[in-house]
C-alpha positions in Angstrom: 96.3 122.4 91.8 99.2 120.1 91.5 102.5 121.0 89.9 105.4 118.8 88.6 103.1 115.8 88.5 105.6 113.8 86.3 107.6 113.4 89.5 105.0 110.8 90.6 105.9 108.7 87.6 109.6 108.1 87.9 109.5 104.7 86.2 107.8 106.2 83.2 110.2 109.2 83.1 113.5 107.3 83.9 112.6 103.8 82.8 113.2 100.4 84.4 116.6 99.6 85.9 119.1 98.4 83.4 121.1 96.6 86.0 121.6 92.9 85.1 118.9 90.6 86.6 119.8 89.2 90.0 122.5 91.8 90.8 122.3 93.8 94.1 121.3 97.0 92.2 118.6 95.1 90.3 117.2 93.5 93.5 117.3 96.9 95.4 115.5 98.7 92.5 112.7 96.2 92.2 112.3 95.9 96.0 111.9 99.7 96.2 109.3 99.6 93.4 107.4 96.8 95.3 107.5 99.0 98.5 106.2 102.0 96.6 103.4 100.0 95.0 102.2 98.9 98.4 103.0 101.8 100.7 102.9 104.8 98.4 105.2 107.5 97.3 105.8 111.1 98.4 107.2 114.1 96.5 107.6 117.2 98.5 104.6 117.4 100.8 102.2 115.5 98.5 101.7 111.7 98.8 100.1 109.2 96.6 98.9 105.7 97.7 100.6 102.5 96.6 97.9 101.5 94.1 98.0 105.0 92.6 101.8 104.7 92.2 101.2 101.3 90.6 98.6 102.8 88.2 100.9 105.7 87.2 104.1 103.7 86.7 103.3 100.2 85.8 99.8 100.1 84.4 98.8 101.1 80.9 95.4 102.3 79.7 93.9 102.7 76.3 93.5 106.4 75.9 94.4 109.3 73.5 97.8 110.7 73.8 98.1 114.5 73.8 97.6 116.0 70.3 96.2 112.7 68.9 92.8 111.6 67.9 93.7 107.8 68.2 93.6 105.7 71.3 96.5 103.5 72.1 98.1 102.0 75.2 99.7 104.7 77.3 100.7 105.3 80.9 98.0 107.3 82.7 98.6 110.9 83.5 98.4 112.3 87.0 95.0 114.0 87.6 93.4 115.7 90.6 90.4 113.3 90.2 92.7 110.2 90.4 94.5 111.6 93.4 91.2 112.2 95.2 89.9 108.8 94.2 92.9 106.7 95.3 93.1 108.5 98.6 89.3 108.0 99.2 89.7 104.3 98.3 92.6 104.0 100.7 90.7 105.7 103.5 87.6 103.5 103.0 89.5 100.2 102.8 92.3 100.7 105.3 91.1 103.2 107.8 87.3 102.9 107.9 87.3 99.2 106.9 84.5 99.9 104.4 83.7 99.4 100.7 83.5 102.3 98.3 80.8 103.2 95.9 81.4 106.0 93.4 78.7 108.1 91.8 80.0 109.5 88.6 79.4 110.3 84.9 80.2 107.8 82.2 83.5 108.0 80.3 85.5 109.3 83.2 88.1 106.4 83.1 86.9 104.6 86.2 86.9 101.2 84.4 90.7 101.8 83.8 91.2 102.6 87.5 89.2 99.6 88.7 91.1 97.5 86.2 94.4 98.7 87.7 93.1 98.0 91.2 92.1 94.5 90.2 95.6 94.0 88.7 97.2 95.4 91.9 95.2 92.9 94.0 96.3 90.0 91.7 99.9 91.1 91.8 100.4 91.9 95.5 97.8 90.0 97.5 98.3 86.3 97.9 95.3 84.2 96.9 93.3 87.3 96.0 90.0 87.1 94.2 88.6 90.0 92.3 84.9 90.2 91.3 83.9 92.7 88.7 80.2 93.7 88.9 78.4 96.1 86.7 74.8 97.0 85.8 75.2 95.2 82.5 77.3 92.2 81.7 79.1 94.0 78.8 80.5 96.6 81.2 81.8 94.0 83.6 83.4 92.1 80.8 85.0 95.3 79.5 86.6 96.0 83.0 87.7 92.4 83.3 89.3 92.6 79.9 91.1 95.8 81.0 92.5 93.8 84.0 93.7 91.0 81.7 95.2 93.5 79.2 97.0 95.4 81.9 98.4 92.2 83.5 99.7 91.1 80.1 101.4 94.4 79.6 103.5 93.7 82.7 105.4 91.0 80.8 109.1 91.6 81.1 108.7 93.2 84.5 109.1 91.7 87.9 105.4 92.2 88.5 104.3 89.8 85.7 102.7 86.5 86.8 101.4 83.6 84.9 97.6 83.5 84.9 95.2 80.6 84.5 
């Protein structure tokens, strides 16, 4: 079981730098965020992958807030399942040079995670192409719309890009 998981979301807790754009402090802060989104982040003896850091700190998902019955855009919370998923994805892609298939129940939030991964690819990999595939077209469209929504939510940050 993980404790103090909010420490993995420093941008959510502390906010984005208030340093004026283009100053040394501003450049350093955004450079560090870029590094964390690619290389990962460690708190104590627990590490998360770069895409997991991106997901927790810069991506928003449509979900229920605690003590609410309505869904709205929120930052994801750290979960054991996500920690395992992002580490398994990292191992498959970067160590074993393989793809990853996940067998799971419906309504587990994987469309949100895959949307964040598509957004990460678009934001950090030059000339990337993301293909969304599902058993039914409506599910692929739903995930693609999550990618688009998440990328649009980045406006005002250094990770925002114009899209065609």
